[in-house]
Steps between C-alpha positions, in 0.01 A plus 500: 500500500450580131770413248535460126486756225381844612586864456405774740278678250302180439425426866131544562419725792210379714412705805556286813180392671580661835175386664584142408855548628373620838259207519776254407729656759238437768472136390880462505515639852251234612693223323826602668347516847336157457794330325579158640840458337798697376416394145163676525665822618754483216214457254338814645825691452511392136137603445564834667797565273304411186212728599713800596739439209220526245356806672845662498558413133178658378544805724856545374390475137248778560767712668756445222251583226394811690860624521558413132235757411359703786242640257338157452172544689428127535823415682493826693160398641614141560806622685288733711253221578774258605673762716166576663394142573834344597501651852154343547634159393803512728321404826384172341850418379657596832254270676639211293854599597396507866354153463837376375676678787264343754512153345633213708701409188682834490822340618500258206432785256797690647717190479418452131481861380699697757402750768492795259162381373349589835713811549336636185153405621560667837619815326186514285286459811684773693462761227128457431182598680149545364486864610768566237296367207349836396838667553669247273235559236554875514878451493467302177289775344758764586800301377318419176430869452868586550604231253252623240621859534851378424396266218292758313762776511511689171791745498573716194874499431696576183194494282356170627281383784693269732427292808729493803725222369524670162602829660770335711674393178624860474656512848828374350483711181825641358362857497498638853216738414286204388579314823405806703178549302401133540562519875297819518211337313521205742487737798212697353294184454524415870458863602180510297370195688632613839167590659338164424817305588511682834140396566564136404811474718331675792207258491726196457695598812177549695334172402819292530567636847140416588566144378796484738299628795222249426763227536626642829799701380580868533514547123531313172874429511488154669225396256706626206792286617272197531366562150860471380531160670760613753516255785856512634588870491319829551514879492801526734718283274395705196577823685853376578543409134392851397771638729761287321378633165542859616850430630637270228299524176429874476873596484561242224208638300635855542830379352324330209307815416813716539671280240194525275493880531866513394437264207209710378696824548224684685544736795202353686350158443126561480233236560435495125868412443504192721384259229762630252784291637745550211563816297494316167176324585369216711487145373197443277352160411596389150146405405130506569294281732515199266880526477538540877282199577688286247830595664353427842405154377861439388631634833281279714581191292870564555458580869369159606275213400238620749491857366487372140194290576344797680543758222360261238194454722453876537531570129306195384200587717521877434547581868667838450350833395778755465399760239413850620144580386240773568285417803743239630570529871822685581660217692688173472441175684508123505198303613392136488220297344482212745275275288769500231808513727583801284664833581392810307722805440364848431699812411536792258819505291636849424821420303739578784706278731172458688396242237792276592416541867149372427640195324719420799311647797140402427610176337709433811177515698331281243779241497483470878123456485532245221752293697311525831177388332686190384699436818266568791222261609238766588399825332546684830873470427485622138500858628784640706525796735575813303837555666618170350317538169702804400825306542376269225451795266800714591725196518400402147593852385854429620521158334386663174802737491699235315260523205480877461677489160205309353268791579730804478794397280800732545305694763484202736750643750301821510191298588678312777645817653174696475297211636727450800502874570121509480472201737727670755358853473153355539587385854465842670183584306338168584593542865355852505170363361486257791572764763244733339228238543591451866479876554160527330334214688657597834390865458155493338430854621747642245336699223564400136747787454676410826542142376655625180737714706599186692598344167711806421682458833567133420640593159749732672613209720498212251557685172700813586619526137147541362434834326177579315605820317227729634216254447265626768296180536793260532703757697243501779489119513251393232722228353355231729161507325634298206583194710196275464621257767428764766134498398452138388744283698570643847843418646597295194767735370771430758507145362675629188769648721542201729524270201753721324733376772426141399536581130838667553608199706402270213694726262816472711461124542433459128844646427666268752316176417219511243393137547460539875323836466252356248443192716404723793280719280313196371450380858363843588247480215389143556444525876218750435327611818569184696725680750509831684708795376805433717479123443488554124805727506696237693382226262629696200823597683416872502580760764239670719476867393410624850830384647744780572744547215283338232448820300864596539609163360272543198635850441857365507409280203348800320807716561720225359293440187433870432860595589405766751 
């Protein structure tokens, strides 16, 4: 591991020597199979982690710098090269994992590090076959193309050229005509790209389903679930959860939007009105990026000793890039630089409540990664399954409510109310995204226009309040095209919904007993990926969202807080 004084911009990028890595992996496999003691096998595990950790660090640096400026040809080519060669490297790395799984010292490894180490290895083995290598390479090309289309958006609006994040700033504008015009410009951008987006999505469905068939499945869905690290629940549990959302969450959201319509004094709440939560304006951050980060530093120092240490590390090593810039990818994420035990946070501030969500949501991810990298004995446990990871982020959003005055002043209550409403009204949308993906992969014969019609049908079920004011493209179902997770991260999106349940549970517990709630949250962060999903929930004293009544219980809390 590398420590000491560094900043992200100063880290030298050196392309990983993938041929050397494959050769070293072969040598490691031999060492493991010939090991005469447990100590020798442990030494192999350490060497494996150092090798893959450095490869991951350099690959991640290339990816980050590519998303920082998608017009930078050097990092665009590096990113393409890495995406192209990684599937070729995977068989060598999986062979090392198999050697560990077959080792006569496996029992001692499990005793020291826990069974989840081998659960993860088995999952990697089950979801990979060499026939899928060219398909994975093509998948990466297509997802990169989608991301670049989004990142390079140049939309003329009110006399300036704006990217997608910049345009969304106007969705909460005080002038309804400006809101409507901004929404129309947003729709027209996607409508203008519709033909190519249809082609990308059609090919992604085809090649991903082929990946699934190559692994012995009917379609891609089981592989998508494995990619999300799901080991103790499946599609049937998610389907039952979606049913609860339709029954319990959709009516609450209809009430929230009815109240909003009455506050705004409009006959019909249009889609372009949804972000305008209050008639006299939504909460707006009191300052720019520098101000917001300085307030975040104060917040995290007050929150706990652990969070104070974490935020100083992030700022001191320049591990956040938050300013919206031309060419910057239209996304937000947290990733990790394993060599430095360092999280990195990427986003695009737009001077709305979204900025505060970045400083709690993405930094919630980062805090969990920071703690896991300092608490867990192997890097395999630094990462967590995505359904747990989003509890870290959305839970931190709830703990940050206490500090809203620092960021919004007298508008703090507006922020809290709008943020909670957004979290709740997201639930049906996020669930619809998940069901849409199931429909598409289960019915690959659907034409592009038929798929878009399926989205329209789902909107009528999950978002019956949604009105697009005669916008032809969105009216016929085009809204789904903007959700990059559908293209880039299959079956990820339901995690945001599942974890909203955990976040709301933390919110309720925080009111009852802050010390106990924070203790459980810290346990959740520090255990990393050392346990399965259900085991982790039990360890952090959280409910299982699939259980009957879980969504209803969460909605009871929302009704109480929002006075519905």
